[in-house]
VOGU-3710 file (C-alpha; in Angstrom, 3 decimals, decimal comma):
1> mkritntili> -24,602/139,083/242,129  -22,854/142,323/243,081  -22,974/141,294/246,755  -21,315/137,956/245,990  -18,597/139,721/243,973  -17,943/142,148/246,859  -17,812/139,280/249,350  -15,309/137,374/247,190  -13,207/140,526/246,817  -13,152/141,118/250,586
11> lsillassia> -12,282/137,484/251,284  -9,471/137,629/248,722  -8,008/140,744/250,375  -8,204/139,129/253,820  -6,532/135,970/252,559  -3,734/137,932/250,865  -3,180/139,961/254,040  -2,956/136,887/256,256  -0,472/135,254/253,867  1,666/138,403/253,874
21> lakepkptle> 1,658/138,509/257,674  2,605/134,833/257,910  5,655/135,438/255,699  7,028/138,318/257,793  10,478/137,484/259,126  10,794/136,605/262,792  12,642/139,201/264,891  16,261/138,100/265,256  19,633/139,217/266,530  22,831/137,889/265,000
31> tdwldteigs> 26,446/137,983/266,068  29,229/138,815/263,672  31,181/135,908/262,153  33,212/134,159/264,854  35,961/131,518/264,780  36,133/128,428/266,956  39,131/129,977/268,722  39,265/131,476/272,207  39,283/135,263/271,946  37,435/135,470/268,636
41> kgsvlgavvv> 35,279/138,601/268,917  32,521/140,027/266,795  31,759/143,719/266,498  28,007/143,442/265,866  26,835/142,327/269,344  30,211/142,212/271,065  30,104/138,427/271,411  33,400/136,836/272,501  34,378/133,163/272,315  35,688/132,349/275,812
51> dvekatdsvt> 36,077/128,575/275,632  36,307/125,911/272,930  36,507/122,203/273,614  36,481/119,307/271,181  34,228/116,804/272,920  34,727/114,191/270,176  36,148/114,151/266,653  32,909/115,634/265,347  31,449/117,620/268,289  32,651/121,006/269,524
61> iieikmpidn> 31,534/122,742/272,722  31,735/126,529/272,442  31,127/129,117/275,181  30,418/132,668/274,112  29,975/135,745/276,318  27,193/137,870/274,905  25,924/141,233/276,166  22,270/140,129/276,245  20,131/141,440/279,109  17,069/139,251/278,572
71> peafddievi> 18,076/135,848/277,144  14,686/134,388/278,094  13,127/136,564/275,363  14,643/134,333/272,685  12,809/131,147/271,797  15,351/129,603/269,483  19,094/129,746/268,860  20,699/128,773/265,567  24,386/128,394/264,762  24,980/129,388/261,140
81> dkktlqpikq> 27,937/127,971/259,158  29,757/130,686/257,177  30,544/128,363/254,234  27,005/127,083/253,688  25,009/129,894/255,364  22,853/127,107/256,784  22,174/126,157/260,413  24,618/123,659/261,883  23,101/120,679/263,668  23,345/121,130/267,417
91> kekakwikyd> 24,090/118,073/269,540  21,788/119,485/272,234  19,821/122,656/272,775  21,983/125,729/273,423  22,103/126,771/277,090  22,227/130,254/278,562  24,763/130,606/281,366  25,637/133,350/283,857  29,278/134,095/284,694  29,876/134,604/288,419
101> ddgatglrlr> 32,948/136,799/288,057  31,284/139,670/286,205  27,599/138,720/285,936  27,824/138,549/282,149  25,503/136,342/280,125  26,905/133,543/278,031  25,822/130,796/275,725  27,041/127,184/275,655  26,738/125,461/272,293  27,347/121,810/271,393
111> vkktdfefrv> 27,555/121,513/267,634  28,284/118,631/265,262  31,223/120,274/263,532  34,844/121,237/264,207  37,096/124,122/263,093  34,654/126,448/261,353  33,457/130,040/261,219  29,952/130,712/262,467  27,457/133,240/263,678  24,808/132,847/266,345
121> rlidnd> 21,239/133,772/265,437  18,871/134,510/268,330  15,236/134,178/267,288  12,258/135,716/269,066  9,056/133,965/267,957  6,716/136,388/269,729
//
């Protein structure tokens, strides 16, 4: 009986540990709040909005220069709306771009929203 109790106790501890590990937050980087205006700059990562284009009445294309050395390390990119603090639906997956003039890294976003404040969340799932 004591052996069964010890086994149940050990299994309970292992289960609790695995649940705690599963709930750990994913490593992320976030920009400061940015506007959908050329020149909007955040102080957190130094991201700068370099181009904004309204593709349609409800879709905005935004290009942001970001000082990120290894963009391939990030598995997911979310655009967070400042008003709702929720991810904004992206029309297509965000694309990393390289600027020829200075070799800087940038990000091209196509989001289903116009005239808003946002932040970019870079998520590393590893």
